[in-house]
N, C-alpha and C positions, 0 to 999 in steps of 0.2 A: 416870641419867647421872652424877650426883655421886658415886655409889659407885665407878663405873669410873674417874673422875678421882682418887679417893682410892687406888684400887688401883694406878693408874699411878704416883702419887706414891710409894707404899710400894715398888713394884717398882723404881723408880729408886734409892731409898735402899738397897735390898738389893743392887742391882747395884754401886753404889758401894762398898758394904761388902765385896763380893766382890773388887773391885779393890784395896781397901786391905789387907785381911787376908791375901789370898793373891795378892800382886802378881805373883810370878814364875810361878805356875801359871796364873793368868788371862792373863798376857801371852803365854805360850807357846801357850795354847789359842786366843787370839784372833789369833795371828800368821797362822794359815792363812787366816782371813777377810781380814786386811789384805793378804796377798800375793795372794789371789785377786782381790780388788777392784782392787788396784794393777795386776795383770796384765791383766784384761779391760778396765778403763777406760783404762789406758795404751795398749793396742792400739787401742781405739776412738778415742781422742784422736789417736793418730798417723795412723790411717786418715782421720779427718775432716780433719786438717791437710793430709794428702797430697791428698785430694779437692779441698780449697779451692785448693791451689796449682795443681792440674791444671785446675780450672775457670777460674781466673784466667788460666792460660796459654792455654786454648782460647777464652777470651772474645772474642779478636780475630778468631776464625774462626767462621763459621756452621757448626753441627753438620751441615748438609746438604752442606758442601763435599766435593768428590771430587778425589782426586789420581790421575792416569793417567800411568804410566811403565812402564819395563821391569823393575821390581822390585816385590816385594810387601811391604807393611808388616807382615804377619803370616805365620803358617804357610801353606804351599802344598802341594798334592798333587804338584806337578811336581818332578822331580829338578833339582838344581842345573845340570847340564850342559845341560838343556833350556832353562831361562829365561836362561842366560848368553848364548845366541845371539839373544835377542830384540833387535830394533832399537830405537833411541831414537825417541820420538815426535818428529815434525818440525814445523817452522814452517808448512809447507804444510798439514799435517793440522790445525793450529790454525786456519788461515784457512778451511779447508773446513768445519770444525765450526761456526765462528763464523757462516758464511753459511747453513749448511743446517739447523741445529737451532733451532727457534723457542722451545723451552722453557728455553734457557740464559739465566739472568739475568746472569751475568758469567763470562768465561773469560780466562785468561792463559797465556802460554807462558813457561817459565823454564828456566834451566840452572843446575844446582848447581855453583857456582864455588868455587874454593879461596880461603882468606883472602889478602888482599893488603895491602900497605902503601900509605898515602896520604900524600903529602908536600905541605906548604905552606911555602914559603920554607925556613927552617932547622928546621922542626918536622915530626915524623913520627908518624902514628897507625899502630901496628903491629897485624897480625892482624885487620884489619877484615873482617867477613863481607860479601862482595859478593853482593848478590841482584839478578840481572838479571831483568827482567820487562817486560811490556807495560803500558800505561797503566791496565789494569783491576786490576793488583795492588793499587792503592790501595783499591779497593772490596772486594776479596775478603778482604784481611787487615785491613780496617777500620783503616787507619793513621790516626794523628792528628798533624797538623802543628802545631808550635809557631810556626813562621814560614815564609814563602815558600809554595811550591806544589809539587805533584808534576808529573812530566813528562806532556805531553799526547800525543794520538794521533799528531800529526805528528812530534814528537820521537822517539816510540817507533818509528814505521815507518822513519824515516830513520836511526835509530841515532845520534842526536845525542850529543855528549860532555857530558851533563849528569848531575848526581847529587843525590840526596836523602840526607842523612846523619843518623845517630842523635845523641843528645845527648852521649854520651861522645866520639864522634869530633869533633864540633864543639868541645867543650871542650879536647880535646887539641891541635887545630890552631889554634884561634882565641881561646881563652880567653874573655874577656868581650866581645870585639869582634863585630860583625855579620858572619856568614859569607856572607850572600846576595850573589851576584855575584862572590865570590872564586873564583880559579882554582887548582885543586890538580892534582897529578900522580898519575895512576893508569893502569896498563897502558902506561906510557911515553907517555901522551898527557895533554893539558891538559883537565880537566873543570871545568865551571862549576857551582858550588853553587847550586841553585835552591830548596832547602827543607831544613828541620831538623825532625825528629820530636820529639814530646813525650817526656820522660823516662818510661821504662817500669819500670826496675828489673829485677834479675836474678830469673828464675824457674827451675823445674826442667824446663820444656818446651823444652830446647834453648837456643841462644844468644839473648841479649837483643837487641832491636832497637836498643838504645842504642849498641851497638858495630857496627852494620851500615851499609851504604850501598846504596842502590837506584839501579840504572842501567838504561837501555834495553837490552833483551835483544839487539836487532839490532846494537848495538855490539860485544857479546861474540861474536856469531855471525861478525862480520867478522874477529875475531882467531883464533877457534878453528875456524871452519867448522861444518858441520852433521853431519859424519861422524866427529867426534873421539870415540874410544871411552873416553877418559879423562874425558869430561864427560857426566853424565847429565842428560837433558832431561825435563821433565814438563809436563803440562797440569794446571792447577788450575781447576776450574769449579764453578759453583754454579747449581743449577736454580731456576727461578722459584718463588715461594711458592705452596703449594697443589698443586704437581706431585708425583705419586706417585714416590718415589725409585726404587723397584724397576723401575717401567715406564720411567722416565727412563734408568736404567742399561742396561736391555735395548735400548732404542732407540739409545742412544749406542754400545753395543758393536757392534750390527749396522751402524751407519753407518761406524765405523772399520774393521771387518772388511771391509766391501765396498770401502772406499777402498784397503785394502791388498791386495785381490784374493784374500782367503783363501777356500778352498773349504769347504763345509759339514763335511767330515770332518777338516779341519785344526784344530789347537788355536789358541786365541786367543793371539797373540804379544805381549800387553801385559797389564798388571794394572790393574784398577780398584779403587782403595782409598778407600772412603768414610770420612770422618772419624768418622761415627757408629759404624762398626765398631771404630775405635780406642777410642772412648768406651765401647763395650760391653765391649771387652777389659779396660779399666781397671776397670769395674764387677765383672767376673768375678774379676780379681786381688784387689781389695779384699774381695770376698765370701769368697774362700778364706783370706785373711789374718785376716779376722774369725772365721771358723770355727775356724782353728788357735788363735787367741787364746782363744776361748771354751773349747775343749777343754783347753788348758793351765790356764786359770783355774779350770775346773771341778774339776780334781784338787785344787787348793789350797783351793777353797771346800769340797770334800767333807771334807778334813782339818779345816778350820776348823769345819765343822758338827759333826763328831764331838767336837772340843774343847769347843764350847759345850754339847753334850749331856752331856759328862762333867762340866762345871761344874755343870750343872743337877741331875744325879743326886746329886752330892755335896751340893748345896744342899738337896735334898729330904731327904737323910739327916740333915744337920746341923739341919734345922728341923722334924724329925718331931714333936717335943714341941709346938712352936709351932702346927703344923698341927692337931694333936689339940685343943689348947686353942681355936683359932679355930672348929673344927667343933663342939665341945661348947657353944660360946657361940652357935651358930646360923648360922655361915658356910655358905653354899651351896657345892655342888661347883663351880659356874661361877665363884664368887668366887675360890676356890683356884686353879682352872684359869687364870683370867685373870691372876692374880698372877704365876704362874710363866711364863706365855707372854710377858707384858709384860717380865719380867726377862730372859728369853732374848733377846727382840728388842732390848732396850736394849744388852745386851752385844755382840750382833752389830753393832749400829749403831756402837758404839765402834770395833770392828775395821774396819768399812767406812769410817768417817770418817777414820781414820788412813791407810787406803789412798788415799783421795781427796786427803788432804793431801800425801802423797808424790807423787802424780801432778801436783798443782798445782805443788809445788816443782820437779818434773822439767821441767815446761813453762817455768818461769821460768829454770831453768838452761840449758835447750836454746835458748831465745830469746836469752839473753845470749851464747851461743857461736855461733849461726848468724845470719849477716847477711842471707841471702837466703831464709830459710825461717821461716815463722811457725807455731809450735805453739799449738794452742788446746784449751782444756778447756771444752766447751760446757755450758750449763745442763742440756741433755737428758742428757748423760753423767753429770753430778752427780746428777741425779734417778734415773737408771737405777742407778747405784752404790748410792745410798741404799736404793732399792727392793729390789735384789738382797740387800743386807745384811739388811734386815728380813725378807725371805723366808727366808734361811738361818736366822735366829734363830727364826722361826716354826716351821719344819720341825724344827729341832734340839730345840726345847723342847716339842714335842707329847707325846712319850712320858713324859718326866719330869713334865710338868704333869698328865697323866692319872693317873699313879701317885700323885701328891700328892693329887689331887682324890678318888681312890677309897679313900684311907686310912680305916680305922675309927677314930673319935676315941678310943675307950678303948684300943685297941691302940697307937695312935700316942702317947698320953700315957705309957703303960706302957713302950713301947719307948724313948722319948726320955728316960726318967728314969735 
């Protein structure tokens, strides 16, 4: 064991000597490893950061949540002219499903509304994302209240002019004063503020709840009606825990088809969009991005590997006399082999560590410039980058190390003189 520690120490000094005496050549040779590690770990770090942001954005929704509307969240086999004729889901259908399906844990009816301005005295919150819904919206989106409450079933059914607002809206309209019970103007009517949401922060999964307001959907229905083609309605539902989602979707689809009077040979004129499908799509996209990153980085690391191999071939040639002396003094083949392999790995690690350093500096720069997105360099990716660097060094140094180990001591001393 001690002999290999000695070999490792000597290999380190030989590697440092190669860096000192042939700085430009070594730098150019290791540049491929540096770029390769920077590319692959940079891509993986960006993908990890993206996945973390998406996970945080989806954390408020159960992955089993299902959206039902006349549009698809992803690719569809139907032509555009076919699904453009699909009717909106209706409030009557929401009530029917609420009564008839026992496996539903929560269901809400919503209408995608345009941003509106909310006024309080001489202050205005502009571009507020209005989210109409029923009382179940609170449970489905896992909303968290800072103060006050969410509207109840009676207020939802009657379409009472009450609102729950996000933290940014509350700050814009009321500053540090208590908003609960205050009356604001929205849709040309007076709304009473009954709740304020906890601050969420901006993410990449659409508008933040901080700039939103939740109102009873039946109030919006009174304004726009149920047949307004400029307003898309949707059902958002969540099956009970333990229920098979595929069976649940099949039962749900049959219920809604029957209610709409669709014949067996007629196409389903609504789309069922499971949130799980969206999550799977994200996984597919990140997998493709990772694959592309690996391919790009692979070419750089291939160049880097050839560069390290070139350094090691030169090193074997320059130290032929020393190798002959070592072997004449009794050095075994595995000693010489280990010496050059360790040296090759150490050189590759230098290149890889510089690549990781650039990724780390890149994450610091990106985080200083991006307010709403956090870039992370995980310890796993650091370990992966280090392991890949060592692997490149091992592979690149095998042939030069074998050549050095198989040198005849007499010929090596004669050649090196």
